C-alpha positions as semicolon CSV with decimal commas, in nm:
position;residue;x (nm);y (nm);z (nm)
1;X;0,131;-1,858;-2,709
2;X;0,283;-1,746;-3,039
3;X;0,036;-1,779;-3,329
4;X;0,230;-1,591;-3,600
5;X;0,411;-1,797;-3,863
6;X;0,789;-1,826;-3,843
7;X;1,040;-1,761;-4,120
8;X;1,374;-1,948;-4,088
9;X;1,660;-1,722;-3,981
10;X;1,881;-1,807;-4,280
11;X;1,600;-1,742;-4,525
12;X;1,509;-1,407;-4,372
13;X;1,873;-1,303;-4,351
14;X;1,936;-1,376;-4,718
15;X;1,614;-1,202;-4,820
16;X;1,703;-0,889;-4,624
17;X;2,052;-0,880;-4,776
18;X;1,914;-0,918;-5,128
19;X;1,643;-0,659;-5,061
20;X;1,884;-0,399;-4,924
21;X;2,119;-0,470;-5,214
22;X;1,828;-0,432;-5,454
23;X;1,782;-0,077;-5,332
24;X;2,147;0,013;-5,376
25;X;2,312;-0,088;-5,048
26;X;2,649;-0,261;-5,112
27;X;2,621;-0,630;-5,022
28;X;2,880;-0,615;-4,745
29;X;2,688;-0,327;-4,587
30;X;2,356;-0,501;-4,652
31;X;2,478;-0,799;-4,447
32;X;2,547;-0,567;-4,153
33;X;2,204;-0,407;-4,180
34;X;2,031;-0,745;-4,200
35;X;2,216;-0,873;-3,895
36;X;2,127;-0,566;-3,687
37;X;1,757;-0,604;-3,770
38;X;1,756;-0,977;-3,704
39;X;1,941;-0,931;-3,376
40;X;1,642;-0,725;-3,263
41;X;1,410;-1,014;-3,344
42;X;1,645;-1,264;-3,180
43;X;1,613;-1,063;-2,861
44;X;1,239;-1,016;-2,894
45;X;1,276;-0,640;-2,955
46;X;1,036;-0,651;-3,248
47;X;0,987;-0,275;-3,255
48;X;1,334;-0,253;-3,415
49;X;1,345;-0,576;-3,615
50;X;1,182;-0,679;-3,941
51;X;0,888;-0,459;-3,843
52;X;1,099;-0,158;-3,936
53;X;1,274;-0,298;-4,240
54;X;1,050;-0,133;-4,499
55;X;0,912;0,185;-4,335
56;X;1,234;0,305;-4,169
57;X;1,496;0,194;-4,421
58;X;1,361;0,095;-4,764
59;X;1,096;0,368;-4,777
60;X;1,349;0,632;-4,673
61;X;1,596;0,518;-4,939
62;X;1,318;0,549;-5,197
63;X;1,211;0,883;-5,050
64;X;1,564;1,016;-5,070
65;X;1,614;1,082;-4,696
66;X;1,863;0,796;-4,654
67;X;2,162;0,727;-4,880
68;X;2,209;0,355;-4,954
69;X;2,587;0,393;-4,997
70;X;2,754;0,496;-4,673
71;X;3,059;0,713;-4,734
72;X;3,197;0,772;-4,385
73;X;3,461;1,038;-4,327
74;X;3,680;1,073;-4,018
75;X;3,676;1,440;-3,920
76;X;3,899;1,418;-3,612
77;X;4,096;1,136;-3,454
78;X;4,333;1,077;-3,164
79;X;4,462;0,752;-3,010
80;X;4,145;0,736;-2,798
81;X;3,879;0,934;-2,988
82;X;3,708;0,950;-3,327
83;X;3,458;1,192;-3,480
84;X;3,297;1,054;-3,794
85;X;3,063;1,201;-4,055
86;X;2,818;0,944;-4,197
87;X;2,704;1,177;-4,478
88;X;2,342;1,063;-4,436
89;X;2,426;0,701;-4,514
90;X;2,312;0,389;-4,330
91;X;2,347;0,456;-3,957
92;X;2,399;0,086;-3,893
93;X;2,693;0,072;-4,130
94;X;2,859;0,385;-3,992
95;X;2,813;0,258;-3,635
96;X;2,969;-0,078;-3,722
97;X;3,275;0,099;-3,864
98;X;3,294;0,320;-3,556
99;X;3,276;0,033;-3,308
100;X;3,550;-0,160;-3,487
101;X;3,775;0,144;-3,457
102;X;3,692;0,205;-3,090
103;X;3,736;-0,158;-2,986
104;X;4,086;-0,159;-3,134
105;X;4,171;0,173;-2,969
106;X;4,045;0,045;-2,632
107;X;4,247;-0,273;-2,680
108;X;4,559;-0,058;-2,713
109;X;4,480;0,229;-2,477
110;X;4,220;0,110;-2,226
111;X;3,936;0,341;-2,329
112;X;3,800;0,497;-2,643
113;X;3,512;0,725;-2,735
114;X;3,355;0,822;-3,063
115;X;3,075;1,029;-3,210
116;X;2,899;1,023;-3,547
117;X;2,727;1,319;-3,711
118;X;2,492;1,339;-4,010
119;X;2,373;0,985;-3,950
120;X;2,044;0,797;-3,967
121;X;1,863;0,536;-3,757
122;X;2,121;0,291;-3,623
123;X;1,895;0,005;-3,510
124;X;1,894;-0,129;-3,156
125;X;2,156;0,048;-2,947
126;X;2,239;-0,280;-2,773
127;X;2,388;-0,421;-3,092
128;X;2,677;-0,175;-3,069
129;X;2,744;-0,220;-2,698
130;X;2,731;-0,598;-2,745
131;X;3,010;-0,570;-3,003
132;X;3,230;-0,449;-2,717
133;X;3,111;-0,726;-2,484
134;X;3,206;-0,992;-2,738
135;X;3,563;-0,865;-2,699
136;X;3,540;-0,874;-2,319
137;X;3,489;-0,497;-2,297
138;X;3,224;-0,258;-2,171
139;X;3,011;-0,079;-2,428
140;X;2,810;0,242;-2,387
141;X;2,610;0,426;-2,652
142;X;2,330;0,674;-2,705
143;X;2,160;0,852;-2,992
144;X;1,922;1,137;-3,048
145;X;1,620;1,098;-3,275
146;X;1,323;1,286;-3,417
147;X;1,136;1,471;-3,137
148;X;0,900;1,254;-2,934
149;X;0,945;1,319;-2,558
150;X;0,791;1,610;-2,370
151;X;0,989;1,760;-2,080
152;X;0,843;1,725;-1,731
153;X;0,541;1,959;-1,692
154;X;0,536;2,002;-2,071
155;X;0,324;1,858;-2,355
156;X;0,538;1,945;-2,658
157;X;0,752;1,674;-2,819
158;X;1,104;1,814;-2,785
159;X;1,353;1,524;-2,760
160;X;1,387;1,184;-2,920
161;X;1,335;0,855;-2,740
162;X;1,712;0,882;-2,681
163;X;1,831;0,542;-2,553
164;X;2,119;0,531;-2,305
165;X;2,255;0,179;-2,336
166;X;2,516;-0,026;-2,148
167;X;2,652;-0,377;-2,207
168;X;2,873;-0,533;-1,940
169;X;3,049;-0,869;-1,982
170;X;2,966;-1,137;-1,723
171;X;3,072;-1,496;-1,659
172;X;2,718;-1,614;-1,747
173;X;2,582;-1,739;-2,082
174;X;2,451;-1,387;-2,146
175;X;2,591;-1,043;-2,075
176;X;2,423;-0,767;-1,875
177;X;2,266;-0,545;-2,140
178;X;2,047;-0,250;-2,047
179;X;1,901;-0,128;-2,376
180;X;1,601;0,097;-2,337
181;X;1,465;0,434;-2,436
182;X;1,447;0,724;-2,191
183;X;1,075;0,749;-2,268
184;X;0,811;0,520;-2,118
185;X;0,772;0,371;-2,467
186;X;0,960;0,415;-2,793
187;X;0,796;0,522;-3,116
188;X;0,883;0,186;-3,274
189;X;0,674;0,007;-3,012
190;X;0,374;0,227;-3,094
191;X;0,430;0,150;-3,463
192;X;0,421;-0,217;-3,364
193;X;0,098;-0,168;-3,166
194;X;-0,056;0,010;-3,464
195;X;0,045;-0,269;-3,703
196;X;-0,106;-0,529;-3,473
197;X;-0,423;-0,324;-3,415
198;X;-0,350;-0,286;-3,042
199;X;-0,395;0,020;-2,817
200;X;-0,098;0,190;-2,655
201;X;-0,110;0,146;-2,273
202;X;-0,241;0,450;-2,087
203;X;0,016;0,691;-1,945
204;X;0,274;0,655;-2,221
205;X;0,151;0,935;-2,448
206;X;0,017;1,277;-2,358
207;X;-0,189;1,501;-2,586
208;X;-0,130;1,872;-2,630
209;X;-0,427;1,937;-2,403
210;X;-0,276;1,717;-2,131
211;X;-0,505;1,420;-2,201
212;X;-0,383;1,060;-2,206
213;X;-0,391;0,898;-2,552
214;X;-0,420;0,524;-2,627
215;X;-0,528;0,497;-2,995
216;X;-0,202;0,382;-3,158
217;X;-0,285;0,502;-3,510
218;X;-0,401;0,839;-3,381
219;X;-0,087;0,866;-3,166
220;X;0,146;0,812;-3,463
221;X;-0,030;1,086;-3,657
222;X;-0,029;1,319;-3,355
223;X;0,341;1,257;-3,289
224;X;0,416;1,350;-3,650
225;X;0,213;1,671;-3,649
226;X;0,333;1,767;-3,300
227;X;0,002;1,742;-3,114
228;X;0,115;1,459;-2,885
229;X;0,431;1,357;-2,703
230;X;0,576;1,053;-2,530
231;X;0,618;1,078;-2,155
232;X;0,968;1,031;-2,011
233;X;1,049;0,731;-1,788
234;X;0,842;0,789;-1,476
235;X;0,554;0,943;-1,670
236;X;0,413;1,294;-1,688
237;X;0,469;1,527;-1,392
238;X;0,678;1,432;-1,091
239;X;0,448;1,194;-0,898
240;X;0,649;0,895;-1,025
241;X;0,968;1,098;-1,072
242;X;0,932;1,156;-1,444
243;X;1,197;1,426;-1,415
244;X;1,455;1,146;-1,392
245;X;1,368;1,010;-1,735
246;X;1,351;1,367;-1,864
247;X;1,699;1,434;-1,729
248;X;1,853;1,125;-1,885
249;X;1,687;1,203;-2,219
250;X;1,844;1,549;-2,204
251;X;2,187;1,398;-2,130
252;X;2,163;1,183;-2,443
253;X;2,039;1,478;-2,651
254;X;2,330;1,695;-2,538
255;X;2,599;1,431;-2,589
256;X;2,461;1,326;-2,928
257;X;2,460;1,684;-3,057
258;X;2,740;1,855;-2,865
259;X;3,006;1,587;-2,924
260;X;2,934;1,596;-3,297
261;X;2,856;1,963;-3,342
262;X;2,531;1,848;-3,501
263;X;2,163;1,952;-3,494
264;X;1,925;1,862;-3,213
265;X;1,561;1,840;-3,105
266;X;1,327;2,017;-3,352
267;X;1,595;2,014;-3,622
268;X;1,570;1,633;-3,637
269;X;1,212;1,595;-3,760
270;X;1,306;1,481;-4,110
271;X;1,073;1,747;-4,246
272;X;1,183;2,082;-4,390
273;X;1,016;2,414;-4,297
274;X;0,810;2,393;-4,616
275;X;0,683;2,047;-4,522
276;X;0,903;1,837;-4,752
277;X;1,105;1,528;-4,646
278;X;1,468;1,601;-4,564
279;X;1,773;1,424;-4,422
280;X;1,761;1,349;-4,048
281;X;2,124;1,430;-3,955
282;X;2,117;1,226;-3,632
283;X;2,405;1,209;-3,387
284;X;2,534;0,901;-3,197
285;X;2,801;0,859;-2,931
286;X;2,993;0,547;-2,825
287;X;3,235;0,456;-2,546
288;X;3,436;0,137;-2,502
289;X;3,617;0,050;-2,177
290;X;3,870;-0,232;-2,153
291;X;3,865;-0,402;-1,807
292;X;4,217;-0,532;-1,867
293;X;4,338;-0,181;-1,785
294;X;4,162;-0,196;-1,447
295;X;4,153;-0,524;-1,249
296;X;4,126;-0,750;-1,553
297;X;3,835;-0,881;-1,758
298;X;3,813;-1,207;-1,560
299;X;3,767;-1,017;-1,235
300;X;3,515;-0,783;-1,397
301;X;3,309;-1,062;-1,554
302;X;3,308;-1,271;-1,237
303;X;3,201;-0,978;-1,019
304;X;2,934;-0,870;-1,265
305;X;2,802;-1,226;-1,275
306;X;2,796;-1,254;-0,895
307;X;2,599;-0,931;-0,868
308;X;2,345;-1,051;-1,124
309;X;2,306;-1,389;-0,953
310;X;2,258;-1,224;-0,615
311;X;1,988;-0,998;-0,757
312;X;1,801;-1,291;-0,910
313;X;1,829;-1,490;-0,587
314;X;1,687;-1,211;-0,369
315;X;1,345;-1,231;-0,200
316;X;1,059;-1,220;-0,450
317;X;0,737;-1,027;-0,418
318;X;0,427;-1,233;-0,327
319;X;0,298;-1,417;-0,633
320;X;0,611;-1,355;-0,840
321;X;0,807;-1,654;-0,969
322;X;1,126;-1,497;-1,094
323;X;1,355;-1,195;-1,084
324;X;1,545;-1,105;-1,400
325;X;1,857;-0,905;-1,475
326;X;1,904;-0,690;-1,786
327;X;1,969;-0,902;-2,095
328;X;1,827;-1,222;-1,946
329;X;1,480;-1,201;-2,100
330;X;1,632;-1,129;-2,440
331;X;1,858;-1,433;-2,404
332;X;1,558;-1,649;-2,312
333;X;1,371;-1,527;-2,621
334;X;1,666;-1,638;-2,833
335;X;1,662;-1,984;-2,674
336;X;1,295;-2,008;-2,770
337;X;1,334;-1,876;-3,124
338;X;1,672;-2,023;-3,218
339;X;1,529;-2,326;-3,398
340;X;1,195;-2,172;-3,496
341;X;1,286;-1,857;-3,684
342;X;1,149;-1,503;-3,700
343;X;0,779;-1,462;-3,613
344;X;0,613;-1,230;-3,865
345;X;0,266;-1,080;-3,836
346;X;0,026;-1,007;-4,120
347;X;0,139;-0,645;-4,171
348;X;0,508;-0,740;-4,198
349;X;0,423;-1,028;-4,431
350;X;0,261;-0,782;-4,671
351;X;0,566;-0,555;-4,660
352;X;0,805;-0,844;-4,724
353;X;0,603;-0,959;-5,023
354;X;0,572;-0,603;-5,156
355;X;0,951;-0,556;-5,149
356;X;1,010;-0,901;-5,297
357;X;0,768;-0,837;-5,583
358;X;0,898;-0,485;-5,649
359;X;1,251;-0,622;-5,689
360;X;1,149;-0,946;-5,860
361;X;1,336;-1,157;-5,604
362;X;1,290;-1,538;-5,626
363;X;1,169;-1,602;-5,272
364;X;0,877;-1,807;-5,141
365;X;0,779;-1,791;-4,775
366;X;0,591;-2,050;-4,577
367;X;0,325;-1,802;-4,470
368;X;0,211;-1,779;-4,835
369;X;0,088;-2,141;-4,832
């Protein structure tokens, strides 16, 4: 049962916009950033929601490793492709501009693909693929990130959590959306565990000596100094086929860097050789497919829905009450939170108040009473 206080969606949205704007983000861009963060909380993906507002975005703006004004530049373009330079601006803003371009290209030409270089954290990957779904199209995206995952049989953090994300339109109230990292856990989830004073489940993080780590605070420090790594989907070694997660993580790393001509792996730490903070220069890729150029969006959505319904109706394991399809749990979280608001824990409350007070914003939150 949820025990954290809730903040109304409208109130949190306006606060985030004002806070981003207070640190130099243009208001139109601030609205995009706020919506991406809140979409994470609407879906219950709290590792990428308000939990990350201050440490990943505000602190980096203050630190100088993230530019609040996003001056995107199109480096190459064809009727079906775009390569964009984000110039170290807000990754969420650059990605929004990219998806609008690709959706229009796919509307005209059936498919479109794009890549962004010199970018920064772009929020939940599913936000961008869902933009395509809202237009009846298929969305695919991936991004590299600061090194976290060790290759199979290795212990060194070499690749980012590297999500490979798909959204497919269905004829149901929610679309099929597979949005997950290629590691057993993403760094943001460990940050969440650390904030809540919880251990990280065993098997998700491996130390440099091959030991399993569970202390969330110690893990975050070890990931930063390179003495620990996340395991790929399937875990360490090949007993549970961890090489599959390793392989998919490598696919995302290659596409994110090779399509953009950008840096990769150890070059994405955000720390210079002399130990000082530096720009991240991340790479993202996006693909949009228009079903109208195949057998039509109605046929696609109906078939996708039938497949999902058949999966959920299949025989359940003993003791299990329900089978889910990707995107369903997130939709159910939204039904639960729609009228309640954003749940915020003690650590996030402190960060919200710290930003409010630093900017002198006239906000009062219920959790202060």
